[in-house]
Structure formats: C-alpha cells, structure tokens
VOGU-3710 file (C-alpha; in Angstrom, 3 decimals, decimal comma):
1> mpgdvshhrl> 84,823/33,622/4,372  84,005/36,773/2,361  84,587/36,372/-1,338  84,336/32,557/-1,291  81,381/31,503/-3,477  81,613/27,766/-2,851  79,209/28,039/0,072  76,613/30,206/-1,709  73,628/27,887/-1,265  70,100/28,615/-0,040
11> itrppglpgy> 69,919/28,882/3,751  66,873/27,340/5,436  64,628/29,259/7,793  65,243/29,020/11,521  62,990/26,395/13,141  60,010/27,450/15,263  58,668/30,228/13,001  54,826/30,357/12,740  52,860/30,251/9,499  53,653/28,717/6,166
21> qpgrwcavcg> 56,953/28,934/4,311  57,014/31,924/1,919  58,436/31,786/-1,559  61,440/33,933/-0,581  62,656/34,750/2,924  65,429/36,530/4,779  68,471/34,353/5,414  68,989/35,970/8,844  65,507/36,046/10,470  63,648/33,681/8,090
31> kttsdktiid> 60,663/36,015/7,523  59,169/36,966/4,170  60,749/39,644/2,018  57,611/40,801/0,208  56,775/43,745/2,513  60,257/45,030/3,466  63,397/46,373/1,793  65,957/43,681/1,069  69,555/43,439/-0,053  70,872/40,559/-2,131
41> cssgdcpnts> 74,104/38,808/-1,506  77,199/40,511/-2,887  77,783/37,459/-5,095  75,550/37,391/-8,129  75,027/33,628/-8,061  73,818/33,468/-4,408  70,058/32,970/-3,848  70,148/34,393/-0,276  68,781/37,839/0,642  68,448/39,843/3,860
51> httclgdsnt> 66,402/42,683/5,274  68,164/46,020/5,651  67,020/46,108/9,267  68,777/42,777/9,986  72,214/44,078/8,768  72,640/46,718/11,425  75,113/49,433/10,412  76,411/47,570/7,355  75,179/48,475/3,887  76,270/45,243/2,163
61> fdccevpalr> 75,237/41,635/2,710  77,287/38,476/2,375  75,791/35,048/3,119  78,898/33,995/5,031  78,060/36,638/7,671  74,653/35,074/8,514  75,845/33,315/11,748  77,245/36,602/13,128  74,113/38,522/12,150  71,871/35,926/13,844
71> talgitapvv> 73,976/36,114/17,002  73,644/39,916/16,970  69,834/39,588/16,712  69,656/36,920/19,443  68,808/33,970/17,124  70,509/30,807/18,304  69,534/28,564/15,372  72,541/27,298/13,379  72,941/27,887/9,677  71,643/24,948/7,623
81> yqaatadsqv> 71,741/24,804/3,852  68,624/23,476/2,095  70,462/21,591/-0,636  72,332/19,527/1,945  69,057/18,710/3,705  67,484/17,533/0,452  70,505/15,385/-0,313  70,377/13,830/3,142  66,661/13,076/2,770  67,191/11,499/-0,632
91> ssdlldadts> 70,033/9,411/0,678  67,981/8,238/3,669  65,103/7,275/1,363  67,425/5,340/-0,886  68,928/3,609/2,107  65,500/2,584/3,400  64,496/1,293/-0,039  67,687/-0,717/-0,341  67,173/-2,143/3,135  63,582/-3,198/2,355
101> dmaaaddddd> 64,641/-4,774/-0,937  67,372/-6,689/0,791  64,954/-7,889/3,494  62,453/-9,036/0,844  65,188/-10,838/-1,051  66,294/-12,552/2,143  62,703/-13,644/2,861  62,355/-15,027/-0,664  65,562/-16,957/-0,274  64,398/-18,395/3,037
111> dledllkldp> 61,035/-19,440/1,516  62,809/-21,042/-1,419  65,067/-22,988/0,894  62,090/-24,150/2,960  60,228/-25,271/-0,159  63,229/-27,173/-1,458  63,417/-29,091/1,783  59,763/-30,247/1,578  58,684/-33,608/0,181  56,689/-33,807/-3,060
121> relvenirql> 53,580/-34,905/-1,171  53,797/-31,909/1,127  54,197/-29,619/-1,872  51,131/-31,152/-3,528  49,129/-30,740/-0,321  50,165/-27,086/-0,043  49,163/-26,478/-3,646  45,752/-28,052/-3,026  45,200/-25,885/0,018  46,144/-22,803/-1,964
131> rkelkrkkni> 43,750/-23,777/-4,747  40,895/-24,296/-2,271  41,533/-20,928/-0,705  41,652/-19,260/-4,117  38,393/-20,951/-5,148  36,702/-19,870/-1,931  37,766/-16,275/-2,475  36,514/-16,367/-6,058  33,150/-17,708/-4,875  32,904/-14,924/-2,322
141> lsffeatsqt> 33,651/-12,313/-4,981  31,093/-13,782/-7,400  28,483/-13,915/-4,611  29,039/-10,256/-3,802  28,743/-9,330/-7,476  25,452/-11,224/-7,864  24,126/-9,741/-4,630  25,000/-6,216/-5,721  23,145/-6,759/-8,999  19,991/-8,136/-7,364
151> laekrdavvt> 19,865/-5,495/-4,620  18,554/-2,895/-7,049  15,733/-5,217/-8,158  14,811/-6,338/-4,645  14,788/-2,767/-3,404  11,659/-1,999/-5,433  9,934/-5,081/-4,035  10,838/-4,157/-0,455  9,583/-0,603/-0,956  6,317/-1,931/-2,406
161> vldlidnica> 5,785/-4,300/0,524  6,523/-1,555/3,052  4,103/0,780/1,275  1,435/-1,924/1,380  2,000/-2,477/5,103  1,727/1,271/5,752  -1,529/1,425/3,775  -2,971/-1,530/5,703  -2,054/0,084/9,030  -3,586/3,396/7,948
171> irtsaeeldt> -6,779/1,676/6,765  -7,030/-0,246/10,016  -6,569/2,927/12,059  -9,177/4,824/10,025  -11,618/1,900/10,240  -11,325/1,808/14,027  -12,120/5,524/14,219  -15,354/5,208/12,167  -18,651/4,986/14,044  -20,832/1,951/13,430
181> rtiavtaksh> -24,240/3,026/12,138  -25,592/-0,250/10,812  -28,254/-2,484/12,363  -28,101/-6,242/12,068  -30,876/-7,834/10,019  -32,515/-11,049/11,150  -35,204/-13,322/9,756  -36,661/-14,301/13,140  -40,107/-12,840/13,735  -39,752/-12,242/17,468
191> rideewerqv> -36,407/-10,522/16,956  -37,930/-8,295/14,283  -40,787/-7,308/16,608  -38,405/-6,568/19,472  -36,110/-4,438/17,338  -39,063/-2,624/15,779  -40,634/-1,842/19,149  -37,298/-0,619/20,488  -36,787/1,553/17,406  -40,300/3,003/17,675
201> assgvtanww> -39,879/3,712/21,385  -36,518/5,464/20,892  -37,655/7,803/18,091  -40,518/10,246/18,546  -41,020/10,826/14,818  -41,232/7,086/14,177  -43,692/6,649/17,031  -46,020/9,341/15,640  -45,831/7,819/12,173  -46,578/4,356/13,561
211> ksvkprplqs> -49,615/5,671/15,449  -50,910/7,416/12,331  -50,918/4,250/10,175  -52,453/1,844/12,708  -55,645/0,014/11,542  -58,767/2,032/12,207  -62,379/0,793/12,633  -64,380/0,657/9,428  -66,743/3,612/9,105  -68,520/2,939/5,813
221> tvastttnns> -68,590/0,792/2,730  -68,996/2,613/-0,575  -69,939/0,746/-3,735  -67,904/1,544/-6,816  -69,654/3,630/-9,435  -69,062/3,789/-13,148  -69,052/7,007/-15,069  -71,757/7,590/-17,621  -70,818/7,210/-21,253  -71,501/10,309/-23,285
231> sgpshplppr> -72,639/8,259/-26,260  -75,121/6,080/-24,342  -78,274/7,029/-22,461  -78,006/8,758/-19,137  -78,591/6,564/-16,053  -79,107/7,674/-12,488  -76,397/6,867/-9,919  -77,019/3,803/-7,745  -77,930/4,465/-4,132  -75,116/4,409/-1,556
241> tttapskdas> -75,255/2,183/1,482  -73,682/2,664/4,863  -73,024/-0,063/7,348  -72,095/0,791/10,914  -69,807/-1,532/12,887  -71,206/-3,502/15,779  -70,517/-2,177/19,244  -69,691/-5,632/20,614  -66,835/-6,206/18,210  -63,462/-5,537/19,799
251> tatvpaavpr> -61,555/-5,053/16,574  -62,622/-3,621/13,234  -63,115/-5,980/10,327  -61,749/-5,184/6,900  -64,093/-5,798/3,937  -63,112/-8,550/1,561  -61,438/-7,579/-1,662  -63,735/-7,226/-4,670  -62,816/-9,553/-7,565  -61,331/-7,928/-10,651
261> nfrngrnten> -63,947/-9,393/-12,973  -66,713/-7,935/-10,815  -65,148/-4,475/-10,869  -64,596/-4,589/-14,617  -68,206/-5,589/-15,285  -67,515/-9,164/-16,455  -70,438/-10,530/-14,439  -73,163/-10,055/-17,041  -76,091/-10,841/-14,783  -75,139/-8,265/-12,171
271> nknnktqqqt> -74,493/-5,723/-14,897  -77,943/-6,284/-16,369  -79,601/-5,896/-12,979  -77,695/-2,698/-12,304  -78,732/-1,291/-15,689  -82,390/-2,076/-15,169  -82,307/-0,460/-11,739  -80,653/2,633/-13,171  -83,260/2,893/-15,969  -86,281/2,478/-13,723
281> ghsdkslsgk> -84,863/4,587/-10,903  -85,862/1,969/-8,284  -83,579/-0,067/-6,072  -83,880/-2,797/-3,540  -86,029/-1,932/-0,544  -83,386/-3,248/1,847  -80,819/-0,708/0,586  -83,112/2,282/-0,082  -83,590/3,189/3,548  -79,932/4,106/4,269
291> tvaprtslrn> -77,799/6,830/2,724  -74,031/7,450/2,673  -72,419/10,699/3,656  -70,347/12,548/1,032  -66,666/11,573/0,590  -65,437/14,999/1,663  -67,257/14,704/4,958  -65,639/11,296/5,551  -62,220/12,766/4,958  -62,912/15,606/7,339
301> qsksycencg> -64,137/13,163/9,988  -61,000/10,955/9,658  -58,361/11,692/12,251  -55,496/10,678/9,930  -56,395/12,936/7,019  -53,841/15,615/6,050  -55,235/18,923/4,776  -51,793/19,971/3,549  -51,270/17,233/0,942  -54,813/15,768/0,817
311> rnghtenncl> -53,800/12,217/1,748  -54,781/9,768/4,431  -52,386/7,992/6,746  -50,888/10,986/8,544  -51,817/14,358/9,973  -50,641/17,850/9,149  -48,063/17,726/11,931  -46,474/14,602/10,426  -46,717/15,689/6,784  -43,444/15,445/4,921
321> rrnkctyclr> -44,226/18,523/2,847  -43,868/20,689/5,902  -40,262/19,523/6,341  -37,983/21,738/4,290  -34,225/21,177/4,321  -32,165/24,352/4,584  -29,042/22,499/3,415  -30,197/21,286/-0,013  -33,366/23,509/-0,201  -35,677/20,569/-0,874
331> vghtvqecrt> -38,978/19,519/0,643  -39,678/16,191/2,319  -36,864/15,816/4,841  -35,007/17,729/7,534  -31,464/19,053/7,716  -30,408/16,263/10,080  -31,721/13,555/7,757  -30,007/15,193/4,775  -26,644/15,429/6,527  -26,952/11,858/7,800
341> riaqereenl> -27,633/10,572/4,284  -24,673/12,539/2,871  -22,405/11,182/5,626  -23,513/7,630/4,862  -22,790/8,139/1,157  -19,322/9,454/1,994  -18,641/6,448/4,204  -19,747/4,095/1,436  -17,494/5,846/-1,084  -14,593/5,717/1,385
351> frristeqaq> -14,997/1,984/2,002  -15,356/1,407/-1,744  -12,090/3,246/-2,447  -10,355/1,436/0,406  -11,472/-1,950/-0,883  -10,368/-1,081/-4,432  -6,950/0,105/-3,272  -6,521/-2,944/-1,053  -7,370/-5,244/-3,960  -4,804/-3,485/-6,156
361> nnallvqtln> -2,132/-3,699/-3,445  -2,867/-7,381/-2,883  -2,573/-8,072/-6,607  0,716/-6,154/-6,746  2,039/-8,055/-3,717  1,120/-11,408/-5,232  2,767/-10,432/-8,509  5,937/-9,331/-6,700  6,107/-12,511/-4,648  5,631/-14,616/-7,773
371> rflppappdp> 8,585/-12,838/-9,356  11,057/-13,354/-6,531  9,896/-16,607/-4,904  10,784/-20,006/-6,427  7,923/-21,872/-8,115  5,980/-24,356/-6,031  6,739/-28,079/-6,592  4,220/-29,916/-8,751  1,416/-31,725/-6,979  1,836/-35,507/-7,430
381> gpaipqplis> -1,933/-35,937/-7,079  -3,845/-38,622/-5,215  -2,442/-42,132/-4,989  -3,776/-44,523/-7,624  -4,792/-47,947/-6,226  -2,945/-50,950/-7,635  -5,150/-53,011/-9,988  -5,227/-56,783/-10,313  -2,207/-58,267/-12,083  -4,345/-60,742/-13,987
391> nwaprhqaht> -6,289/-58,033/-15,836  -3,459/-55,534/-16,288  -0,263/-55,528/-18,355  3,038/-53,903/-17,198  4,802/-51,226/-19,177  7,747/-52,134/-21,378  11,070/-51,857/-19,545  12,715/-49,989/-22,410  10,550/-46,915/-21,744  12,296/-43,962/-20,098
401> phplypayth> 11,217/-43,678/-16,428  9,862/-40,457/-14,972  12,545/-38,358/-13,164  10,446/-38,251/-9,973  10,043/-42,036/-9,734  12,534/-44,959/-9,432  14,312/-46,301/-12,467  12,209/-49,465/-12,686  8,469/-48,965/-12,212  5,408/-50,788/-13,510
411> sytlqppnlv> 2,530/-48,944/-15,115  -0,544/-50,986/-15,872  -3,070/-50,661/-18,667  -6,435/-52,347/-18,711  -6,613/-55,336/-21,061  -9,411/-57,774/-21,838  -9,196/-61,166/-20,079  -8,559/-63,049/-23,329  -5,539/-60,838/-24,225  -3,524/-61,231/-21,003
421> ntawsharp> -1,016/-63,725/-22,437  -0,493/-61,590/-25,518  0,235/-58,496/-23,408  2,758/-60,389/-21,236  4,516/-61,752/-24,320  4,951/-58,233/-25,740  6,093/-56,858/-22,379  9,001/-59,303/-22,084  12,448/-58,012/-23,179
//
C-alpha cells in the first residue's frame, strides 16, 4: 500500500541472475545500479532503489509497487525481503543446534543408564580395556615422534650409502671400459723364453734390436796398456797380439775376465817384467811376429758399430738418436712411444685416485654403520678346561657372580698340594 512504511525492507534479487551479487541493486530487475540512473523510494527510510527504465511512464518509485513493475517487465519471481530470509536462516540454525544438543543429551542419559545397570566387575573390566587402548595410542604417538626425530639423522646416512653405491657402479663401469695393457710376469724359465720369443716375433723394432746384440765371434784380444807418467822415464808401448778364432769351432769363445789385481798392477813380478821389456825395447819372440790392427779399423769392420753415436751394439738404422718425438720435441723415442707412456701414466693416476676415493668411501661407510648399528656382543673367548679339584680351590660363594653366568659358579685358582685343606677351609661359608 502506498504510504505504508512498515514494509520498507530490502528486497532480494530475483533468482537465476548470472554473476556475483553487487553492493546495491534494482529492486525490480535485480541488476546493479552503478552504471544507470536510479530513483530511490519515496520513503526516506527505505533502502530499495529502481532504474528509471524499469518504472515505465511513472516518475516516482515506491517499493510497494515492485510486484506490479515486475509483472509489467515479464519477471515472475515473487517479492522476498532479505531480513525475513536472514531471520528464517537464523531460526533454522538455532533449531538444528537445539535438536543436536537434545540428541546428545539423550545419548548421554542412555549411556548413564547402561553404566548404572552394569556390575562392578564389568565396570572394572571396561576401565582396564580403556586404559590399555589409551596406553597403546600413547605408545604409537611416542613412536611416531621418535621416528620423526631420527629420520633427519638417518637421511644423511642413506644419502651417503647411495652416493657410495653410485660411485662403485661408476668405477666398475669405467674399469670395464679400460683396455688391459699389462703382461703377466712369471718365474718359470721356459715361460719366459716363450713369451720373449713371441714378443720378439711380433715387434719388428724389438727383433732388429735383438739381432744387433747377439753374441759375435771374437775377432781380437787387445792387452791393456798403461799411460806413461810424465814424471817418470818414457817407455815404449808393449807389442799388440792378435789371435784368430779356429775355423772348426762352431761358437765363439769369450775371453776370461782379467783379475782386478792384475789390471791395477798388484802382481809385482809381471810389472817388473813389463818394465824391463819396455826399457830394452825387446819382447817375447812368440808375440813379436803378430801385430794388431788399430782400434778404429776394428770399429769400422764391426757390423754392429753405429757411426751416429759412436757405440757398439746397434747400427745407424736402430740408433735411438735418430728417433725424434714431434710431441715432446725430445730425442730417443718416437711419437707412438711417447703417447703410450703418457697414456699409461694417466691410467696409473686414474687408478690411484679411484683407489683413494674408494678407501675414503669405505671408511665413511664403516663410520656411518658404527654410528647407527648396535654394538656387537662381547666375545666370551675359548672354553677353559676344568682343572683337577684336588689341586684347585673354589671361589668364595659371597662373591658377586658375573651377569652372563649362572648365580652359583665355581672359579678355581691354582694352589700348592700342601695348602689344599687350608683353601677349602677358607672357601666354606
């Protein structure tokens, strides 16, 4: 009714509108009033407003005309006041709360009646069961607390063990990929000869070197000469002798080694004879008929003399001075030998680092296991044989027994034969 302000309460929006609820909306269509011209209710205390487009030909708005305006716009939703809705919701909530409280009170009363009907023994049994259940739950909670505290400590140990396992797997994989370049060493003579012959046959450089150092037939024997002393008198050089090998001999013989005392001139008689021969200029007739060729001619005649370095035992083709490495710019080896040696050094350093790291990881693993594993039980040791009762005295019974042995045990101590009775008298209680 126009003019009646008792119904001036906020009208809710019609149901089914999309979007969220605005802060202020039209009482007729329920849409927001922020972007359109609105007209407030003719009563000053009414919170309802309306769009000018929703009023039609009218220039004034009264909230009691909202049902007619909605019908004119084709809106079939009834008019519902928000305050009434809130009151109904509050009342329903209070009713539900009262109902739940009443149901809980009824349940408590029923439980109380059931408990009053029970016997004292049944009540005691129920209390014991409840205590056991409470204790079990407390134990579970304490176990979870202790486990949560130790998880942080055990996590480091698990990570360390996993890291060690990964390192071992990586080392094993890298070791399988390495090529084996070592040769087994043996102390058996026939095995050494077989391996040496196989090595010489497989390498051309080794074969040439082996041929160059083979024993050669003896060409000449030259006596050692001593240099003249500048302070003493000049003596002529002793004659040189040459001995040719026999044609019937199949292998060349090596001259016996000259004793040190003979070379140093400790044999006085031979030294005197040599001096007299040097002073007189005469020598033995058996040695005067043969002469020895110069040393340079012997070197030139030798097939294993190297003109490059001036040494015997190899030729110019096998001389190490001709080999110059283009990798390290040094003389005496080839590029292949240099690279092989460097590769071997790298392999040795790699295995050395691997062994060092493995030793450190093993030590860390042992230390970690010692921290988290329980200590090992003590070793009781080997069994001690029981001695003769006549020569041994039992321990006093008042002594405290060992925790690992029974309460009453005998321990025997060696006593002289004449003190057996005395020991038994002291051992009695």
